[in-house]
N, C-alpha and C positions, 0 to 999 in steps of 0.2 A: 557302624560299630554299636553293640549291644547297652541298651541303659539298665540301669541296676534290677530292677524288674526281670527283664529278658534274662539278665544272667541267676536271679532266686526259682524263675520257674526251669530254665535249663538244668539247672541242680539239683531240682525235686527229685527225681528218681532215684540220686543214690542220697540225699538225707533221709528219704522214708528208708530206703537199707540200711543206713546206720540207725534209724532209729530202734527198727526189728531186732538186727544185732544188740544193739545198749538191752532190749527189753528183755530178749532173750537170757542173756549173759544175767541180770540182774534177778530174773525169777527163777533161773537155774541155782544162780548163788545162794539165795535167801532160800531155797530150801536147803540147799547142803550144809548152809550157817544155823536153819534149826536143828538137824540131825543130829549134826556137828555139839552146838550149843546144848541137846538133850543130853546125849550123851558126856560132854566135858560136866555138867549141872553133875550128873543124878553120880559121876566117879567121882566128884567133889566132896559129895555126902555121905559116902560108906565111910564105914566103922573101921574097916580094914585101911593099915597105914601105907597099901599098897596102892593099892587102888583111888587114893584121895592123892595122893602123892604123884603120881601117873596126870590125875585129872589137872590139879594144879599146874606140874610141867607145861603141858598143853597149852593153857592158859595163858600162865607166864610168857613160853618161847614165842604163840601167838602176837600178844599183845605187845610184847618186846623186841621187837624186831621190824621192822618198814615189811610193809605190803609190798615193795617193790624187790627188796631183796628175796622175800617171798615167791615171788612171782618167776624172777630168775631161777629160783632155786628149782620150782618145779618144772616150769617150761625144760633147763638143759638137764633136769634128772628123767621125764618120762620118754624120752629117746633109749638112755641107758636101759628103763622096764621095757622094752619095746611098743610103746604108745607115740612115738613120734611124730611131728610132721602136724599135733592137733592142739592151735593154738588156742581153740575156745575152751579146749579142755583145760588145758593149763588153767585159762584165767579162772575159771570156775572153780577147778578146784584149791586155786590160791584164795582170791576171792573170800571165797565159801570157806574154806576151815580158817582163815582171820577173822570173819565177822562173827564167825562158831565160838569163837573165845569170847567175845563180845556180847554174844546171847548166854553164853554161858555164867557169865558174871551179874548178868541182868535175872535170869531164872533163879541162881543162888540167891541171890538178896531180894528175891521176893518168895523165900521159902516161911521167912515170918509170919507170913500170913495165917499159915496153916496151925491152926492151933494143937497142941499137944496132946488132948483129947479126939480130937477126928483122925490120928493116925492111931492112938488106942482104940477108937470104935473100931475103924479098918481091922485091925486085928484080930479084934474079938471077935469082927464075921467070921475071922477065915483065911483074907488078903496075904499072900506074901508080900514082902517089901516093893516086888515090882508091880504087882498087881493095885497094892494101895499108891504106889507112884503112881501108874496109869490113869486108875481110876478116883479117887481121893485131892491130891496134892498137884498133880499135871493140871487140870485145868478149873483149878483158883488159880493155881501164879499164872498161867497163860493169858488168864480173863485180867488180872493187875496188871502183865507184865507188856498190854497190849499197845499203852503207847508208848512204851520206849523201844519195842521193838518196830515199832512205825519208823521211828527216830533213826532206829538202825540198819533199816530196809533203805530209807530214805537216803539214806549217808551211801548204802550200795549204789544207786541210782545213780547218785553225782558224781 
């Protein structure tokens, strides 16, 4: 009869594989959520009502529906798009897009740290809105948002 320590040793290869799959899913979903969060935040801060409404719709839809429902929708929609049979892809897309809405809100809240004078200085230097966002606003917002982003990515791991 196996003792508890022998059972744990026998299960170590499977536990190691599960750990690698979990870490892979977490890293991929975190990268997707950063991209989607940046896009969602950028859209919400646009002046044109259409883009602002599109960004808010994304955030409201992703934060307003349960993640398991989003996972089911993505998993059962992928075969209709010709990408069926890839549960890892469905998980990364669903979890990454869900987390991206929270990242968008984290980044949007920290926009107030960048003063109007810094934005005007960037415009004076000839930077358009996208370059101002990328070189002036985004580095400061990411630095200020780091504790909250670490918290969000810890939630992804759990």
